C-alpha positions as CSV (number, residue, x, y, z in Angstrom):
1,X,-1.7,49.0,-7.9
2,X,-1.3,49.1,-4.1
3,X,-5.1,49.2,-3.7
4,X,-5.4,46.2,-6.0
5,X,-2.8,44.2,-4.1
6,X,-4.4,45.0,-0.8
7,X,-7.8,44.1,-2.1
8,X,-6.6,40.8,-3.5
9,X,-4.7,39.8,-0.4
10,X,-7.7,40.8,1.8
11,X,-10.0,38.5,-0.2
12,X,-7.7,35.5,0.6
13,X,-7.4,36.1,4.3
14,X,-10.9,35.1,5.3
15,X,-11.1,31.9,3.2
16,X,-7.5,30.9,4.3
17,X,-8.2,31.1,8.0
18,X,-11.7,29.6,7.6
19,X,-10.4,26.6,5.6
20,X,-7.4,26.2,7.9
21,X,-9.8,26.0,10.9
22,X,-12.0,23.4,9.0
23,X,-9.0,21.3,8.0
24,X,-7.5,21.4,11.5
25,X,-10.8,20.4,12.9
26,X,-10.9,17.4,10.6
27,X,-7.4,16.4,11.5
28,X,-8.0,16.7,15.3
29,X,-11.3,14.7,15.0
30,X,-9.5,11.9,13.2
31,X,-6.7,12.0,15.6
32,X,-8.9,11.8,18.7
33,X,-10.9,8.9,17.1
34,X,-7.7,7.1,16.3
35,X,-6.2,7.5,19.8
36,X,-9.3,7.5,21.9
37,X,-8.7,3.9,23.1
38,X,-5.1,4.7,24.0
39,X,-5.4,7.9,26.0
40,X,-8.9,7.7,27.6
41,X,-9.9,5.3,30.4
42,X,-6.4,5.4,31.9
43,X,-7.1,7.8,34.7
44,X,-5.2,10.7,33.0
45,X,-6.0,14.2,33.9
46,X,-7.8,16.4,31.4
47,X,-4.8,18.7,31.2
48,X,-2.6,15.7,30.2
49,X,-5.0,14.7,27.4
50,X,-5.2,18.3,26.2
51,X,-1.4,18.6,26.2
52,X,-1.1,15.4,24.1
53,X,-3.6,16.8,21.6
54,X,-1.9,20.2,21.6
55,X,1.6,18.8,20.9
56,X,0.2,16.9,17.9
57,X,-1.3,20.0,16.5
58,X,2.1,21.0,15.1
59,X,2.3,18.3,12.4
60,X,-1.4,18.9,11.6
61,X,-0.7,22.6,11.1
62,X,2.3,21.8,8.8
63,X,0.0,19.8,6.6
64,X,-3.0,22.0,6.8
65,X,-1.4,25.3,5.7
66,X,-0.7,24.2,2.1
67,X,-4.2,22.8,1.8
68,X,-5.7,26.1,3.2
69,X,-3.6,28.1,0.7
70,X,-5.1,26.0,-2.2
71,X,-8.7,26.4,-0.8
72,X,-8.2,30.1,-0.3
73,X,-6.9,30.6,-3.9
74,X,-9.8,28.6,-5.4
75,X,-12.4,30.5,-3.4
76,X,-11.0,34.0,-3.8
77,X,-10.3,33.8,-7.5
78,X,-13.5,31.9,-8.1
79,X,-15.4,34.7,-6.5
80,X,-13.5,37.3,-8.6
81,X,-14.4,35.4,-11.8
82,X,-18.1,34.8,-10.8
83,X,-18.5,38.5,-10.1
84,X,-16.8,39.4,-13.4
85,X,-14.1,41.3,-11.6
86,X,-11.5,39.4,-13.6
87,X,-13.1,40.6,-16.8
88,X,-13.2,44.2,-15.5
89,X,-9.5,44.0,-14.7
90,X,-8.7,42.7,-18.1
91,X,-10.7,45.4,-19.9
92,X,-8.9,48.0,-17.8
93,X,-5.6,46.7,-19.2
94,X,-4.4,45.0,-16.0
95,X,-2.6,41.7,-16.7
96,X,-3.5,38.7,-14.6
97,X,0.1,38.4,-13.7
98,X,-0.2,41.7,-11.7
99,X,-3.3,40.4,-10.0
100,X,-1.6,37.1,-9.0
101,X,1.7,38.8,-8.0
102,X,0.7,40.1,-4.5
103,X,-0.7,36.7,-3.5
104,X,2.3,35.0,-4.8
105,X,4.6,37.3,-2.8
106,X,2.6,36.7,0.4
107,X,2.7,33.0,-0.3
108,X,6.5,33.1,-0.6
109,X,6.7,34.8,2.8
110,X,4.3,32.1,4.2
111,X,6.6,29.4,2.8
112,X,9.6,30.9,4.6
113,X,7.6,31.0,7.8
114,X,6.6,27.4,7.4
115,X,10.1,26.3,6.7
116,X,11.2,28.0,10.0
117,X,8.2,26.3,11.7
118,X,9.1,22.9,10.3
119,X,12.8,23.2,11.2
120,X,12.6,24.7,14.7
121,X,9.2,24.2,16.3
122,X,7.9,21.0,14.7
123,X,10.9,18.8,15.8
124,X,10.6,19.9,19.4
125,X,6.8,19.3,19.4
126,X,7.2,15.9,17.8
127,X,9.8,15.0,20.4
128,X,7.7,16.1,23.4
129,X,4.6,14.3,21.8
130,X,6.5,11.0,21.5
131,X,7.8,11.2,25.1
132,X,4.3,11.9,26.4
133,X,2.7,9.1,24.3
134,X,5.4,6.7,25.6
135,X,4.5,7.6,29.1
136,X,0.8,7.3,28.4
137,X,1.3,3.9,26.8
138,X,3.1,2.5,29.8
139,X,0.4,3.6,32.2
140,X,-2.2,0.9,32.8
141,X,-5.9,1.8,33.0
142,X,-7.3,2.9,36.3
143,X,-8.0,0.0,38.6
144,X,-11.7,-0.6,38.7
145,X,-12.8,-3.4,41.1
146,X,-16.1,-5.1,40.1
147,X,-18.3,-7.0,42.4
148,X,-17.8,-10.8,42.1
149,X,-15.1,-10.5,39.4
150,X,-11.5,-11.4,39.9
151,X,-9.1,-8.5,39.3
152,X,-5.4,-9.6,38.6
153,X,-2.5,-7.2,39.2
154,X,0.8,-8.8,38.5
155,X,1.2,-11.7,41.0
156,X,-1.9,-10.7,43.0
157,X,-5.6,-11.6,42.4
158,X,-8.4,-9.8,44.1
159,X,-12.0,-10.8,44.6
160,X,-14.6,-8.5,46.3
161,X,-18.2,-9.7,46.7
162,X,-19.7,-6.3,47.5
163,X,-18.4,-2.7,47.0
164,X,-19.9,0.5,48.4
165,X,-18.9,3.6,46.4
166,X,-18.8,6.5,48.8
167,X,-18.6,9.2,46.0
168,X,-21.1,7.6,43.7
169,X,-20.5,5.3,40.8
170,X,-20.3,8.1,38.2
171,X,-17.6,9.9,40.1
172,X,-15.5,6.9,40.6
173,X,-15.7,5.9,37.0
174,X,-14.4,9.3,35.8
175,X,-11.6,9.7,38.3
176,X,-8.4,8.1,39.3
177,X,-8.2,5.7,42.3
178,X,-8.7,7.8,45.4
179,X,-5.4,8.7,47.0
180,X,-4.5,8.8,50.7
181,X,-5.3,12.5,50.9
182,X,-9.0,11.5,51.1
183,X,-10.4,10.7,54.5
184,X,-11.3,7.1,55.5
185,X,-15.0,7.8,55.0
186,X,-14.2,8.7,51.3
187,X,-12.4,5.3,50.6
188,X,-14.2,2.4,48.9
189,X,-15.8,0.1,51.4
190,X,-15.4,-3.5,50.6
191,X,-17.1,-6.7,51.9
192,X,-16.0,-10.3,51.7
193,X,-12.5,-9.7,50.3
194,X,-10.2,-12.5,49.1
195,X,-6.6,-11.8,48.0
196,X,-4.3,-14.4,46.5
197,X,-0.7,-13.5,46.9
198,X,1.8,-15.3,44.5
199,X,4.7,-12.8,45.0
200,X,6.9,-15.4,46.7
201,X,8.0,-18.5,44.8
202,X,8.2,-20.5,48.0
203,X,5.1,-19.3,49.8
204,X,1.5,-19.2,48.6
205,X,-0.6,-16.8,50.7
206,X,-4.4,-16.3,50.8
207,X,-5.9,-13.3,52.7
208,X,-9.6,-13.4,53.6
209,X,-11.5,-10.6,55.3
210,X,-15.1,-9.8,56.0
211,X,-14.8,-6.1,55.3
212,X,-12.2,-3.5,54.5
213,X,-11.3,-0.2,52.8
214,X,-9.2,0.5,49.7
215,X,-7.1,3.6,48.9
216,X,-4.2,4.2,46.6
217,X,-1.0,5.6,48.0
218,X,0.4,7.6,45.0
219,X,3.5,8.6,46.9
220,X,4.6,5.0,47.5
221,X,2.9,3.7,44.4
222,X,0.9,0.9,46.1
223,X,-2.6,-0.2,46.9
224,X,-3.5,-0.1,50.6
225,X,-6.1,-2.5,51.8
226,X,-7.2,-1.9,55.4
227,X,-8.9,-5.3,56.3
228,X,-11.0,-6.2,59.3
229,X,-12.0,-9.5,60.9
230,X,-10.0,-11.8,58.6
231,X,-7.5,-14.7,58.2
232,X,-4.2,-15.3,56.5
233,X,-3.5,-18.8,55.1
234,X,0.1,-19.6,54.1
235,X,1.4,-22.8,52.4
236,X,5.0,-23.7,51.6
237,X,4.9,-24.7,48.0
238,X,8.1,-26.8,48.4
239,X,6.7,-28.6,51.5
240,X,2.9,-28.7,51.6
241,X,3.0,-30.1,55.1
242,X,4.0,-26.7,56.3
243,X,0.8,-24.8,56.8
244,X,0.1,-21.7,58.8
245,X,-3.2,-19.9,59.7
246,X,-3.3,-16.5,61.2
247,X,-6.4,-14.5,62.4
248,X,-6.5,-10.7,62.8
249,X,-8.9,-8.0,63.8
250,X,-7.3,-5.3,61.7
251,X,-4.5,-5.6,59.2
252,X,-3.0,-3.5,56.4
253,X,-2.2,-5.3,53.2
254,X,-0.1,-3.6,50.5
255,X,0.1,-4.4,46.8
256,X,2.7,-2.6,44.7
257,X,1.1,-0.8,41.7
258,X,3.7,1.5,40.0
259,X,2.1,1.0,36.7
260,X,-1.0,3.0,37.9
261,X,1.2,6.1,38.3
262,X,1.6,8.4,35.3
263,X,5.3,9.2,34.8
264,X,6.8,11.5,32.2
265,X,9.7,10.1,30.3
266,X,12.9,12.0,29.8
267,X,14.9,10.8,26.8
268,X,17.6,12.6,24.8
269,X,17.2,10.3,21.8
270,X,15.6,11.9,18.8
271,X,14.3,10.3,15.6
272,X,14.7,11.9,12.2
273,X,11.3,13.7,12.6
274,X,12.4,15.1,15.9
275,X,15.6,16.8,14.5
276,X,16.3,20.1,12.8
277,X,18.1,20.3,9.5
278,X,21.4,21.1,11.3
279,X,21.0,18.0,13.6
280,X,20.3,15.8,10.6
281,X,23.2,17.1,8.6
282,X,25.5,16.3,11.5
283,X,24.0,12.8,11.6
284,X,24.7,12.4,7.8
285,X,28.3,13.4,8.4
286,X,28.6,10.8,11.1
287,X,27.2,8.1,8.9
288,X,29.6,9.1,6.1
289,X,32.5,8.9,8.5
290,X,31.4,5.5,9.5
291,X,31.2,4.4,5.9
292,X,34.8,5.6,5.4
293,X,35.9,3.7,8.5
294,X,34.2,0.5,7.2
295,X,35.8,0.8,3.8
296,X,39.2,1.4,5.5
297,X,38.6,-1.8,7.6
298,X,37.9,-3.8,4.4
299,X,41.2,-2.5,2.8
300,X,43.1,-3.4,6.0
301,X,41.6,-6.9,6.1
302,X,42.5,-7.5,2.4
303,X,46.1,-6.2,2.9
304,X,46.6,-8.7,5.8
305,X,45.3,-11.6,3.7
306,X,46.8,-10.8,0.3
307,X,50.5,-10.7,-0.1
308,X,52.0,-7.5,-1.5
309,X,54.5,-7.8,-4.5
310,X,57.6,-7.8,-2.3
311,X,56.5,-10.6,-0.1
312,X,55.2,-12.5,-3.1
313,X,58.6,-12.4,-4.8
314,X,60.1,-13.7,-1.5
315,X,57.5,-16.5,-1.5
316,X,58.3,-17.5,-5.1
317,X,62.0,-17.5,-4.3
318,X,61.4,-20.1,-1.6
319,X,59.1,-22.2,-3.7
320,X,61.6,-24.9,-4.7
321,X,62.4,-25.5,-1.0
322,X,58.7,-25.6,-0.1
323,X,57.9,-28.0,-2.9
324,X,60.6,-30.4,-1.8
325,X,58.7,-33.4,-0.5
326,X,61.6,-34.5,1.7
327,X,61.3,-31.3,3.7
328,X,57.5,-31.0,4.0
329,X,55.3,-33.6,5.6
330,X,51.9,-34.3,4.1
331,X,50.2,-33.8,7.4
332,X,51.8,-30.4,7.6
333,X,50.5,-29.5,4.2
334,X,47.0,-30.6,5.3
335,X,47.3,-28.4,8.4
336,X,48.4,-25.4,6.4
337,X,45.5,-25.9,4.0
338,X,43.0,-26.0,6.9
339,X,44.4,-22.9,8.4
340,X,44.3,-21.1,5.0
341,X,40.6,-22.1,4.6
342,X,39.7,-20.8,8.1
343,X,41.5,-17.6,7.5
344,X,39.7,-17.1,4.2
345,X,36.3,-17.8,5.8
346,X,37.1,-15.4,8.6
347,X,38.1,-12.8,6.0
348,X,34.9,-13.3,4.1
349,X,32.8,-12.9,7.2
350,X,34.6,-9.7,8.2
351,X,34.2,-8.2,4.7
352,X,30.5,-9.2,4.7
353,X,30.0,-7.7,8.1
354,X,31.6,-4.4,7.0
355,X,29.5,-4.4,3.8
356,X,26.3,-4.8,5.9
357,X,27.4,-1.9,8.0
358,X,28.0,0.2,4.9
359,X,24.5,-0.7,3.6
360,X,23.0,0.3,7.0
361,X,24.8,3.6,7.1
362,X,23.7,4.4,3.5
363,X,20.1,3.7,4.4
364,X,20.4,6.1,7.4
365,X,21.9,8.8,5.1
366,X,19.0,8.4,2.7
367,X,16.5,8.5,5.6
368,X,17.9,11.8,7.0
369,X,18.3,13.4,3.6
370,X,14.6,12.6,2.9
371,X,13.6,14.4,6.0
372,X,15.9,17.3,5.2
373,X,14.3,17.8,1.8
374,X,10.8,17.3,3.2
375,X,11.3,20.3,5.5
376,X,11.8,22.4,2.4
377,X,9.4,20.7,-0.1
378,X,6.2,20.6,2.0
379,X,6.3,24.4,2.8
380,X,7.1,25.0,-0.9
381,X,3.8,23.2,-1.7
382,X,2.0,26.4,-0.8
383,X,3.6,28.1,-3.8
384,X,2.7,25.2,-6.0
385,X,-0.9,25.2,-4.8
386,X,-1.2,28.9,-5.6
387,X,-0.1,28.2,-9.1
388,X,-2.8,25.5,-9.3
389,X,-5.6,27.2,-7.3
390,X,-5.5,30.5,-9.2
391,X,-6.2,29.3,-12.7
392,X,-8.7,26.7,-11.5
393,X,-10.5,29.2,-9.4
394,X,-10.8,31.7,-12.3
395,X,-12.1,29.0,-14.7
396,X,-14.4,27.4,-12.2
397,X,-16.2,30.7,-11.8
398,X,-17.8,29.7,-8.6
399,X,-16.2,30.9,-5.3
400,X,-18.0,28.4,-3.1
401,X,-16.4,26.3,-0.3
402,X,-17.6,23.2,-2.2
403,X,-15.5,23.9,-5.2
404,X,-12.5,24.8,-3.1
405,X,-12.7,21.7,-1.0
406,X,-13.3,19.5,-4.0
407,X,-10.3,20.7,-5.9
408,X,-8.0,21.0,-2.9
409,X,-8.7,17.4,-1.8
410,X,-8.1,16.1,-5.2
411,X,-4.9,17.9,-5.8
412,X,-3.6,17.4,-2.3
413,X,-4.3,13.6,-2.5
414,X,-2.4,13.6,-5.8
415,X,0.4,15.5,-4.2
416,X,0.4,13.3,-1.1
417,X,0.5,10.1,-3.2
418,X,3.6,11.3,-5.0
419,X,5.2,12.3,-1.7
420,X,4.5,9.1,0.1
421,X,5.5,7.0,-2.9
422,X,8.7,9.0,-3.3
423,X,9.6,8.6,0.3
424,X,9.1,4.8,0.1
425,X,11.3,4.6,-3.0
426,X,13.9,6.7,-1.3
427,X,13.9,4.5,1.8
428,X,14.6,1.5,-0.5
429,X,17.3,3.5,-2.2
430,X,15.6,3.3,-5.6
431,X,15.3,7.1,-5.9
432,X,17.4,9.9,-4.7
433,X,16.1,11.8,-1.7
434,X,16.0,15.1,-3.7
435,X,13.8,13.6,-6.4
436,X,11.7,11.7,-3.9
437,X,10.7,14.9,-2.1
438,X,10.7,17.4,-4.9
439,X,9.1,15.4,-7.7
440,X,5.6,16.2,-6.5
441,X,6.4,19.9,-6.5
442,X,8.0,19.6,-9.9
443,X,5.0,17.7,-11.5
444,X,2.2,19.6,-9.8
445,X,4.0,22.9,-10.1
446,X,4.7,22.4,-13.8
447,X,1.0,21.7,-14.3
448,X,0.2,24.8,-12.4
449,X,2.5,27.0,-14.5
450,X,0.9,25.6,-17.6
451,X,-2.6,26.3,-16.3
452,X,-1.6,29.9,-15.3
453,X,-0.1,30.5,-18.7
454,X,-3.3,29.2,-20.4
455,X,-5.5,31.4,-18.2
456,X,-3.5,34.5,-19.0
457,X,-3.6,33.7,-22.7
458,X,-7.4,33.1,-22.3
459,X,-7.4,29.6,-23.8
460,X,-9.5,26.7,-22.7
461,X,-7.7,23.9,-20.9
462,X,-10.7,22.2,-19.4
463,X,-13.7,21.4,-21.6
464,X,-16.6,21.5,-19.1
465,X,-19.1,20.4,-21.7
466,X,-17.5,17.0,-21.7
467,X,-18.1,16.5,-18.0
468,X,-21.3,14.9,-16.7
469,X,-24.2,17.3,-16.4
470,X,-24.1,17.2,-12.6
471,X,-20.5,18.4,-12.6
472,X,-21.3,21.1,-15.2
473,X,-24.0,22.5,-12.9
474,X,-21.6,22.3,-10.0
475,X,-18.8,24.2,-11.7
476,X,-21.0,26.4,-14.0
477,X,-18.3,26.8,-16.6
478,X,-18.9,28.9,-19.8
479,X,-15.5,29.1,-21.4
480,X,-15.0,30.3,-24.9
481,X,-12.1,28.7,-26.8
482,X,-10.0,31.3,-28.6
């Protein structure tokens, strides 16, 4: 039996890693296409871009592993069935349960590993990926001056009629703005430069120069224009009669450009997907404590407003005196009535505010509990997909990648629809977090157990003859109903 177990597991290893690589490649390709406009063209280094993709590989891996398990089971058991190895095992008196058991045990171990991965590694990767993406989002694209076109940077507008690229156009387009570490000969050479300076509310400045050079001072986060043979025109916007004109042979003009520098964010805040189970459980306890505090506040507000039995008895004892018209003026009654109305309205507002707080805390609890259950339910999907993939692979009798991918995509989409729908219902508090995250496993897993039982009992659960001929040729089924 040890040889059989080793043989069965070995047949799954190749398809598993191959399908995992294919699925990861699809995820990465989709991710790059989705974010290509947000990360490329901003003057980021190749290492930064690769780091951003690498950090996002974590959540892709968490989703790809269950899919790869399903594909591997379909391909491996499909090949067993197509080569009549399943039939040979049955005639040798070996139950299919014994054939499935080694793979099932390995899948349980894989599930435990994936839970550890989702709980310890994935939150940290998600946190670092979010911080990096936030830094990338705030960085503006690399400044690229174009001949004869105005370039606006904050309160500055720049116009250059002619630009000489010392490094060649293709180099400049693919690199950041050249920093001060380059020699003057390496800087961009500009001709007929006009700079409009609106940084001062009281002074409008226009700088004109026949030629100049441009470099970017990364240390001080500013553009440095070295201008030659030019003029500076200044007008007071509050008194246009004040005008000044300056001529210069050489002048340095600085434009602050901190947005062109890539900075890494540091933030201790973590969202629910950036927390471990322990962190989220602590947050749940905090929210529950806040709910208890809000409920206590409501009770205190009500006690202050509503008289207790002792004070009510005292009030009734004084009622004849209070109802004596000779002792109480009508204006005083109106004043007391207005005060009572204001107190009642204030009480209603306080109670409504506390109820809204309680509703918010409950939503937070549901959100964290959904993520807690998700860390368990998604790794458990590997076990569910083994229960689905094994019988379908045996009955399909074709261990090709096409069959594996077709079935895996179909069942994984079904599983994912249930998971996304359950999470949406849980966020709206229409379904408990446990059912929202575990219902896909329960439904698909129950179907898998049923299929496995029918395969072991050698009964037909899919009538291939009722499928279109193209699908019959694809799956090549030849089942016999018992």
